[in-house]
C-alpha positions in Angstrom: 86.0 90.2 112.0 89.5 90.9 112.4 91.5 91.5 115.8 93.5 94.6 116.8 96.9 94.4 115.3 96.0 92.1 112.5 97.7 93.1 109.3 95.3 93.0 106.3 95.4 94.2 102.7 93.6 97.3 101.5 93.1 97.0 97.7 92.0 99.6 95.2 89.9 97.6 92.6 88.4 99.2 89.4 85.0 98.6 87.9 86.3 95.7 85.8 87.6 93.9 89.0 91.3 94.5 88.4 93.4 95.6 91.4 95.5 98.6 90.5 97.1 99.3 93.9 97.4 97.5 97.3 99.1 98.0 100.6 99.0 96.5 104.0 97.2 98.1 106.9 97.0 97.3 110.6 93.6 96.8 112.2 92.9 99.1 115.0 89.3 98.4 115.6 86.8 96.1 113.8 83.2 96.3 115.1 79.9 95.8 113.3 79.5 99.7 112.8 83.3 100.6 112.3 86.4 99.4 110.6 89.5 101.5 111.8 92.8 100.7 110.1 96.2 102.3 110.1 98.7 102.8 107.3 102.0 103.2 109.1 104.9 105.5 108.0 107.1 103.5 105.6 104.3 101.1 104.5 105.3 99.8 101.0 102.8 100.2 98.1 102.3 97.8 95.3 101.1 98.8 91.9 100.4 95.9 89.5 101.3 96.5 85.8 98.5 97.2 83.5 96.8 99.5 81.1 94.8 101.6 83.5 92.1 103.9 82.6 93.7 107.3 83.6 95.9 109.9 82.1 99.4 108.5 82.1 98.1 104.9 82.7 99.3 104.6 86.2 97.9 105.0 89.8 98.3 108.5 91.1 100.5 107.4 93.9 102.5 105.0 91.5 105.7 107.3 91.9 105.8 106.7 95.6 107.1 103.4 97.1 106.2 104.0 100.5 103.8 106.0 102.9 105.8 109.0 103.9 105.2 111.3 107.0 103.1 110.4 109.9 100.9 107.3 109.4 97.1 107.7 108.6 94.2 106.3 110.4 91.2 105.4 108.2 87.7 105.0 109.7 85.0 103.4 107.6 81.5 102.2 108.2 80.0 99.3 106.4 77.9 100.3 103.4 79.1 104.0 103.5 80.6 105.5 100.3 83.3 107.4 102.2 86.1 106.9 104.8 87.4 109.4 107.2 91.3 109.5 107.1 93.0 111.4 110.1 96.3 113.1 109.4 99.0 114.5 111.8 102.1 116.6 111.0 105.3 118.0 112.4 107.8 116.5 114.9 105.2 116.8 117.7 102.7 114.9 115.6 100.1 117.6 115.9 96.6 116.7 114.7 96.0 118.4 111.2 92.5 117.4 110.2 90.1 114.9 108.7 90.1 114.0 105.0 86.8 112.4 103.9 87.7 110.2 101.1 84.9 109.4 98.8 85.1 105.7 97.8 83.1 102.6 97.1 81.7 101.0 100.3 84.4 98.5 101.4 84.1 94.9 100.6 85.6 92.4 103.0 87.8 89.5 101.7 89.5 86.9 104.0 92.8 88.8 103.8 91.5 92.4 103.8 89.2 94.5 101.9 88.5 96.2 98.4 87.3 99.6 97.7 87.7 102.2 94.7 88.6 105.7 95.4 86.2 108.0 93.6 88.6 111.0 93.4 86.3 113.4 95.1 87.4 114.4 98.7 86.5 116.8 101.5 89.2 118.3 103.7 88.0 119.2 107.2 90.7 121.2 109.0 90.9 121.0 112.8 90.1 124.7 112.8 86.7 124.1 111.3 84.9 124.5 108.0 85.5 122.1 105.0 87.0 122.2 101.4 85.6 120.2 98.5 88.6 118.9 96.6 89.1 117.4 93.0 85.4 117.8 91.8 86.8 118.8 88.4 88.6 115.5 88.1 85.5 113.4 88.3 84.3 114.4 84.7 87.8 113.7 83.5 87.8 110.4 84.9 84.5 109.7 83.4 85.9 110.6 80.0 88.8 108.5 80.7 86.6 105.6 81.4 87.7 105.0 85.0 84.3 105.9 86.3 80.6 105.8 84.9 78.3 108.8 84.9 76.3 107.1 87.7 79.4 106.8 89.7 80.3 110.4 89.3 76.7 111.5 90.3 76.8 109.1 93.3 80.1 110.6 94.6 78.6 114.0 94.2 75.5 113.1 96.1 77.5 111.5 98.7 79.7 114.7 99.1 76.5 116.8 99.3 75.1 114.6 102.1 78.5 114.7 104.1 78.9 118.5 103.6 75.3 119.1 104.7 75.9 117.2 107.9 79.1 119.1 108.4 77.4 122.5 107.9 74.8 121.1 110.6 77.6 120.4 113.0 77.2 116.6 112.7 80.1 114.3 112.3 79.4 110.5 112.7 83.1 110.0 113.9 84.3 110.6 117.3 86.7 113.7 117.6 88.7 111.7 120.3 90.2 109.8 117.3 92.4 112.9 116.8 94.2 111.9 120.0 94.8 108.3 119.0 98.4 107.1 119.1 99.8 104.3 116.8 101.1 101.3 118.3 104.9 101.3 119.3 106.7 99.0 116.8 
């Protein structure tokens, strides 16, 4: 386990084992049932060169050199096929909402962790409700060879499980995280 304040590397790793994006994150909490990491404003992104299985051949964030806006807190539980990203906006850093990022369960490495974003997302605004995002892109990513049919089905099953819990008023994450403040640099 890592300690609060440790800097580790979050890597996006494709099915063939190649890393196509990586960036440093700060450990906020590392417990048996929760890994919380933070990507600070201005954090640099790295995108290795390669022939990537996606339209345009580049990671969707490849045009961005750094994280912009307020930083993002990422909450993940071991073995879960999603993470919850928290977003804030405006000069007063008002909480904006939760972004459920469907992804491969994270896998630890000595210097960080690997995952793969599965394209499908669920936006949960602080006012309530939820919106499924990017479902139409899953089939395209299968055709491009980035995901298998099984991965697309698994992502949709996970989204259905999460949205059913949301509809029932259940969230595994603590709403108090919305008040979390990043460390002062």
